[in-house]
MARLOZA-204943 format. One record per residue (C-alpha): residue number from 1; x, y, z; residue in one letter. Coordinates in steps of 0.25 Angstrom, whole numbers. Example, Ala and Ser with C-alpha at 12.3 -4.5 7.8 and 13.67 -1.06 7.14 Angstrom:
BEGIN
[r 1 [49 -18 31] A],
[r 2 [55 -4 29] S],
***
This chain:
BEGIN
[r 1 [0 0 0] M],
[r 2 [4 14 2] L],
[r 3 [15 10 12] R],
[r 4 [22 3 1] N],
[r 5 [21 16 -7] I],
[r 6 [29 23 4] A],
[r 7 [39 12 5] R],
[r 8 [41 12 -10] T],
[r 9 [43 27 -10] A],
[r 10 [54 26 1] Q],
[r 11 [61 16 -8] N],
[r 12 [60 25 -20] S],
[r 13 [66 36 -12] V],
[r 14 [78 28 -7] R],
[r 15 [81 22 -21] L],
[r 16 [79 36 -26] G],
[r 17 [91 41 -18] H],
[r 18 [99 29 -24] R],
[r 19 [95 34 -38] L],
[r 20 [104 46 -36] S],
[r 21 [116 36 -34] R],
[r 22 [112 24 -42] A],
[r 23 [105 30 -54] G],
[r 24 [95 22 -62] T],
[r 25 [97 9 -55] R],
[r 26 [91 15 -42] S],
[r 27 [79 20 -50] F],
[r 28 [77 6 -56] A],
[r 29 [76 1 -41] R],
[r 30 [66 12 -37] T],
[r 31 [57 8 -49] A],
[r 32 [58 -7 -45] A],
[r 33 [54 -3 -31] V],
[r 34 [42 5 -36] L],
[r 35 [38 -6 -45] S],
[r 36 [38 -17 -34] E],
[r 37 [29 -8 -25] A],
[r 38 [19 -1 -34] P],
[r 39 [12 11 -28] L],
[r 40 [-2 8 -24] N],
[r 41 [-15 16 -26] S],
[r 42 [-23 23 -15] L],
[r 43 [-33 12 -17] D],
[r 44 [-23 1 -13] A],
[r 45 [-27 -6 1] F],
[r 46 [-21 -17 9] T],
[r 47 [-29 -30 10] D],
[r 48 [-34 -26 24] E],
[r 49 [-39 -12 19] E],
[r 50 [-46 -19 7] Q],
[r 51 [-52 -29 16] M],
[r 52 [-57 -19 26] L],
[r 53 [-64 -11 15] R],
[r 54 [-71 -23 10] E],
[r 55 [-75 -27 24] S],
[r 56 [-80 -12 28] V],
[r 57 [-88 -11 15] A],
[r 58 [-95 -24 18] R],
[r 59 [-98 -20 32] F],
[r 60 [-103 -6 27] A],
[r 61 [-113 -13 17] Q],
[r 62 [-118 -24 26] D],
[r 63 [-119 -18 39] V],
[r 64 [-119 -2 38] I],
[r 65 [-127 0 25] A],
[r 66 [-140 -6 30] P],
[r 67 [-140 3 42] K],
[r 68 [-135 16 35] V],
[r 69 [-149 23 32] R],
[r 70 [-155 19 46] E],
[r 71 [-143 25 53] M],
[r 72 [-143 37 45] D],
[r 73 [-158 39 48] E],
[r 74 [-156 36 62] A],
[r 75 [-144 45 63] E],
[r 76 [-138 34 72] M],
[r 77 [-126 24 70] M],
[r 78 [-131 10 73] E],
[r 79 [-124 4 85] P],
[r 80 [-123 -9 79] E],
[r 81 [-115 -3 67] L],
[r 82 [-105 3 76] I],
[r 83 [-103 -10 83] K],
[r 84 [-101 -17 69] A],
[r 85 [-91 -7 65] L],
[r 86 [-83 -11 78] F],
[r 87 [-85 -25 75] E],
[r 88 [-80 -23 61] Q],
[r 89 [-67 -17 66] G],
[r 90 [-70 -4 59] L],
[r 91 [-68 5 72] M],
[r 92 [-54 2 75] G],
[r 93 [-48 1 61] I],
[r 94 [-34 6 64] E],
[r 95 [-34 2 79] T],
[r 96 [-24 -9 81] S],
[r 97 [-28 -23 83] I],
[r 98 [-23 -23 97] D],
[r 99 [-34 -12 100] H],
[r 100 [-45 -20 93] G],
[r 101 [-44 -13 80] G],
[r 102 [-41 -18 66] A],
[r 103 [-27 -12 65] G],
[r 104 [-30 -7 51] S],
[r 105 [-25 5 43] S],
[r 106 [-30 19 42] F],
[r 107 [-34 16 28] M],
[r 108 [-42 5 33] S],
[r 109 [-50 15 42] A],
[r 110 [-52 24 30] I],
[r 111 [-57 12 21] I],
[r 112 [-67 8 32] A],
[r 113 [-72 23 33] I],
[r 114 [-74 24 18] E],
[r 115 [-81 10 17] E],
[r 116 [-91 13 28] L],
[r 117 [-94 27 22] A],
[r 118 [-98 21 9] K],
[r 119 [-110 15 17] V],
[r 120 [-112 25 28] D],
[r 121 [-103 37 31] P],
[r 122 [-109 38 45] S],
[r 123 [-103 24 49] V],
[r 124 [-90 28 42] S],
[r 125 [-88 41 50] V],
[r 126 [-90 34 63] M],
[r 127 [-80 24 59] C],
[r 128 [-70 35 54] D],
[r 129 [-71 43 67] V],
[r 130 [-69 31 76] H],
[r 131 [-57 26 68] N],
[r 132 [-49 38 62] T],
[r 133 [-51 47 74] L],
[r 134 [-55 40 87] V],
[r 135 [-46 28 85] N],
[r 136 [-35 36 78] T],
[r 137 [-34 46 90] V],
[r 138 [-32 35 100] I],
[r 139 [-24 26 92] R],
[r 140 [-14 37 88] T],
[r 141 [-14 46 101] Y],
[r 142 [-18 37 112] G],
[r 143 [-9 31 122] T],
[r 144 [-7 15 122] Q],
[r 145 [-17 15 134] E],
[r 146 [-27 23 127] Q],
[r 147 [-26 15 114] Q],
[r 148 [-28 2 122] D],
[r 149 [-40 7 129] K],
[r 150 [-48 14 118] W],
[r 151 [-44 8 105] L],
[r 152 [-50 -6 108] P],
[r 153 [-63 1 112] Q],
[r 154 [-63 9 99] L],
[r 155 [-60 -2 90] A],
[r 156 [-70 -12 96] E],
[r 157 [-83 -5 101] S],
[r 158 [-82 10 105] K],
[r 159 [-85 21 95] L],
[r 160 [-76 33 96] G],
[r 161 [-78 48 94] S],
[r 162 [-69 60 91] F],
[r 163 [-73 73 98] C],
[r 164 [-66 85 92] L],
[r 165 [-76 95 86] S],
[r 166 [-84 104 95] E],
[r 167 [-96 114 93] P],
[r 168 [-85 126 92] A],
[r 169 [-74 118 85] S],
[r 170 [-76 111 72] G],
[r 171 [-66 114 61] S],
[r 172 [-58 121 72] D],
[r 173 [-57 109 80] A],
[r 174 [-47 114 90] F],
[r 175 [-56 125 95] A],
[r 176 [-63 114 103] L],
[r 177 [-68 119 117] Q],
[r 178 [-69 106 124] T],
[r 179 [-61 106 137] R],
[r 180 [-54 96 145] A],
[r 181 [-49 99 160] V],
[r 182 [-41 90 168] K],
[r 183 [-47 84 181] D],
[r 184 [-37 74 187] G],
[r 185 [-36 62 179] D],
[r 186 [-48 67 170] Y],
[r 187 [-50 78 160] W],
[r 188 [-64 84 160] V],
[r 189 [-69 88 146] L],
[r 190 [-80 98 143] N],
[r 191 [-85 102 130] G],
[r 192 [-93 97 118] S],
[r 193 [-90 90 105] K],
[r 194 [-98 92 92] M],
[r 195 [-99 84 79] W],
[r 196 [-93 71 86] I],
[r 197 [-94 59 77] T],
[r 198 [-98 45 83] N],
[r 199 [-101 52 97] S],
[r 200 [-115 46 99] Y],
[r 201 [-110 32 98] E],
[r 202 [-95 34 103] A],
[r 203 [-90 29 116] E],
[r 204 [-76 35 115] V],
[r 205 [-73 49 112] F],
[r 206 [-60 57 108] L],
[r 207 [-63 71 114] I],
[r 208 [-54 83 111] F],
[r 209 [-54 94 122] A],
[r 210 [-44 105 126] N],
[r 211 [-37 103 139] V],
[r 212 [-30 117 138] D],
[r 213 [-37 128 130] P],
[r 214 [-26 137 132] S],
[r 215 [-18 128 123] K],
[r 216 [-28 129 112] G],
[r 217 [-28 117 103] Y],
[r 218 [-16 111 110] K],
[r 219 [-25 109 122] G],
[r 220 [-34 99 114] I],
[r 221 [-34 85 120] T],
[r 222 [-40 72 115] C],
[r 223 [-48 64 126] F],
[r 224 [-54 50 125] I],
[r 225 [-68 49 132] A],
[r 226 [-79 39 132] T],
[r 227 [-94 42 131] K],
[r 228 [-96 37 145] D],
[r 229 [-87 48 151] M],
[r 230 [-99 57 149] G],
[r 231 [-98 62 134] I],
[r 232 [-112 67 131] Q],
[r 233 [-118 67 117] I],
[r 234 [-125 80 117] A],
[r 235 [-131 80 103] K],
[r 236 [-131 70 91] K],
[r 237 [-131 78 78] E],
[r 238 [-141 75 67] Q],
[r 239 [-133 76 54] K],
[r 240 [-135 77 39] L],
[r 241 [-126 65 37] G],
[r 242 [-118 54 43] I],
[r 243 [-130 53 52] R],
[r 244 [-127 39 58] A],
[r 245 [-114 45 63] S],
[r 246 [-116 52 76] S],
[r 247 [-111 66 78] T],
[r 248 [-114 72 91] C],
[r 249 [-111 84 101] L],
[r 250 [-105 78 113] I],
[r 251 [-104 85 127] S],
[r 252 [-92 84 136] L],
[r 253 [-96 89 150] D],
[r 254 [-85 86 161] D],
[r 255 [-81 74 153] L],
[r 256 [-70 67 162] R],
[r 257 [-60 60 153] V],
[r 258 [-48 53 160] P],
[r 259 [-35 59 157] A],
[r 260 [-30 46 151] E],
[r 261 [-39 48 140] N],
[r 262 [-32 60 133] I],
[r 263 [-27 55 120] I],
[r 264 [-13 60 115] G],
[r 265 [-10 69 127] G],
[r 266 [-16 83 131] E],
[r 267 [-16 93 120] G],
[r 268 [-14 83 109] K],
[r 269 [-29 83 104] G],
[r 270 [-27 93 93] Y],
[r 271 [-16 85 87] K],
[r 272 [-24 72 88] I],
[r 273 [-37 79 82] A],
[r 274 [-29 84 70] I],
[r 275 [-22 72 66] E],
[r 276 [-33 63 68] C],
[r 277 [-43 72 60] L],
[r 278 [-33 71 48] N],
[r 279 [-35 56 49] E],
[r 280 [-50 57 51] G],
[r 281 [-51 65 39] R],
[r 282 [-47 53 30] I],
[r 283 [-58 45 37] G],
[r 284 [-68 56 33] I],
[r 285 [-63 56 19] A],
[r 286 [-65 41 19] A],
[r 287 [-79 42 24] Q],
[r 288 [-82 53 13] M],
[r 289 [-75 44 2] L],
[r 290 [-84 32 7] G],
[r 291 [-96 41 7] L],
[r 292 [-94 45 -7] A],
[r 293 [-91 31 -12] Q],
[r 294 [-104 26 -5] G],
[r 295 [-113 37 -11] A],
[r 296 [-107 34 -25] F],
[r 297 [-108 19 -24] D],
[r 298 [-123 20 -20] K],
[r 299 [-127 30 -30] A],
[r 300 [-120 26 -43] V],
[r 301 [-126 12 -44] P],
[r 302 [-140 19 -44] Y],
[r 303 [-136 27 -56] T],
[r 304 [-135 15 -64] Y],
[r 305 [-148 9 -59] Q],
[r 306 [-156 22 -62] R],
[r 307 [-160 23 -76] T],
[r 308 [-165 36 -83] Q],
[r 309 [-166 39 -98] F],
[r 310 [-163 24 -101] G],
[r 311 [-150 23 -94] Q],
[r 312 [-144 22 -80] P],
[r 313 [-142 37 -75] V],
[r 314 [-127 33 -71] G],
[r 315 [-124 32 -86] T],
[r 316 [-127 46 -89] F],
[r 317 [-115 54 -91] Q],
[r 318 [-118 65 -81] G],
[r 319 [-120 55 -69] L],
[r 320 [-109 46 -74] A],
[r 321 [-99 58 -73] F],
[r 322 [-104 62 -60] Q],
[r 323 [-101 48 -54] Q],
[r 324 [-87 47 -61] A],
[r 325 [-83 60 -54] R],
[r 326 [-89 55 -41] A],
[r 327 [-81 42 -42] A],
[r 328 [-68 51 -45] M],
[r 329 [-70 60 -33] E],
[r 330 [-73 48 -24] I],
[r 331 [-60 41 -29] E],
[r 332 [-52 54 -27] A],
[r 333 [-57 55 -12] A],
[r 334 [-54 40 -10] R],
[r 335 [-39 43 -14] L],
[r 336 [-38 55 -6] L],
[r 337 [-43 48 6] T],
[r 338 [-35 35 4] Y],
[r 339 [-22 44 2] N],
[r 340 [-25 51 15] A],
[r 341 [-27 38 22] A],
[r 342 [-14 32 17] R],
[r 343 [-6 44 20] R],
[r 344 [-11 43 34] K],
[r 345 [-7 29 35] E],
[r 346 [7 32 29] E],
[r 347 [10 42 40] G],
[r 348 [10 53 29] K],
[r 349 [4 67 31] P],
[r 350 [-11 66 27] F],
[r 351 [-18 78 33] A],
[r 352 [-19 85 19] R],
[r 353 [-24 72 12] E],
[r 354 [-34 69 23] A],
[r 355 [-40 83 22] A],
[r 356 [-40 81 6] M],
[r 357 [-47 67 7] A],
[r 358 [-57 72 18] K],
[r 359 [-61 85 10] L],
[r 360 [-62 78 -4] Y],
[r 361 [-69 65 1] A],
[r 362 [-79 74 8] S],
[r 363 [-82 82 -5] E],
[r 364 [-83 70 -13] V],
[r 365 [-92 63 -4] A],
[r 366 [-102 75 -4] Q],
[r 367 [-101 76 -20] R],
[r 368 [-103 61 -22] V],
[r 369 [-114 58 -12] S],
[r 370 [-121 71 -17] G],
[r 371 [-120 66 -32] A],
[r 372 [-124 52 -28] A],
[r 373 [-138 57 -23] I],
[r 374 [-140 64 -37] E],
[r 375 [-135 51 -44] W],
[r 376 [-146 43 -38] A],
[r 377 [-157 54 -40] G],
[r 378 [-169 55 -31] G],
[r 379 [-165 41 -25] V],
[r 380 [-152 47 -20] G],
[r 381 [-159 58 -13] F],
[r 382 [-167 48 -4] T],
[r 383 [-162 42 9] R],
[r 384 [-165 28 4] E],
[r 385 [-153 26 -5] T],
[r 386 [-143 32 5] G],
[r 387 [-136 40 -5] I],
[r 388 [-140 53 1] E],
[r 389 [-134 49 14] K],
[r 390 [-120 49 8] Y],
[r 391 [-122 64 4] W],
[r 392 [-127 68 18] R],
[r 393 [-115 60 24] D],
[r 394 [-105 67 15] S],
[r 395 [-108 81 20] K],
[r 396 [-100 78 33] I],
[r 397 [-87 75 26] G],
[r 398 [-85 90 23] A],
[r 399 [-87 93 38] I],
[r 400 [-81 83 48] Y],
[r 401 [-66 80 51] E],
[r 402 [-63 94 45] G],
[r 403 [-72 102 36] T],
[r 404 [-69 103 21] S],
[r 405 [-63 117 23] N],
[r 406 [-54 111 35] I],
[r 407 [-49 100 25] Q],
[r 408 [-46 111 15] L],
[r 409 [-39 120 25] Q],
[r 410 [-31 108 29] T],
[r 411 [-26 105 15] I],
[r 412 [-24 120 12] A],
[r 413 [-15 121 24] K],
[r 414 [-6 109 20] L],
[r 415 [-5 115 6] I],
[r 416 [0 128 12] Q],
[r 417 [9 121 21] K],
[r 418 [15 113 9] Q],
[r 419 [17 125 0] Y],
[r 420 [18 138 8] S],
***
């Protein structure tokens, strides 16, 4: 895979140095190395990754698909479905086997998120936040004791929630006002968190609070808390899309959290949030990618079943060209997403690529899902087909884990840093 590409590149550099001393003989050796280890496409996967894709696709069709409309109408995730996700090993994809997880790659998590979103983006984002944010924070920044305590629970049965946003701090996340005050062996948290995914069903919460407002964002600290400590669900939002995925306002009133539950150390919360949100954006890109493909897969067959003027409507050039362009844009979004994921796996900088993938995939999701409704005509406008749900679900892609303007700002700053 891409690790082979990196090794091939290193060999090429070494042999290139010899070229200056040994001439064309070294060049021939370099060519031989490259021919023995050909470069792979971004659509190349390990056997494990391919098996995971097929397994998740079957699970999504067999288990999730029959429940999608009911959960959307009820605006509630079915508890048995959450349990099934844990049983399938989809809630601890990168978590080590020793901690009850699958011990798989980041790309595996991205593949799972994409496949789930083809059927229901609500289930996909629940899995995404749990894996790419909650699990990642504890796996990356937690002490060995914290990992041993929390990762098995998060891999086997307990849903996690990432609590950063507040009523007064959305895009400006570090303007958060939740405070934490030390009281012996505990920290007492007061404040509220808004737009919190998974919070209605979650049992484990990562909460960001400021332990020293005089230090600004350098006082922000990450705490692990559980719902039974006294976290209150103040309001469950009624949303346009991803309705089965819970989004709540939570209240923290004198919430007592053990001092041992600080993740990464005091004042390190801003660093944790920034780095993990970059990773999380690839997850949202995968969700939007899967959503676009799901809408496409649902609408296009109908255009070859529906006949007007003596021929399938999909064969008319106007509609056929729209579908061709949509397929091209989906493929471009896929390559941006996979590239960002592979760069993350290889330890290369990926903030720019993550922002590009998230921005573009969310735009494509809106365009394709909107067009899919029109391709199906009046039937597409009804809830019966499920096509209109993809469009409703797509709108959030331009908002959460950094709005589209925040992604543009991130890309622009990195361009300025490179060229100024």
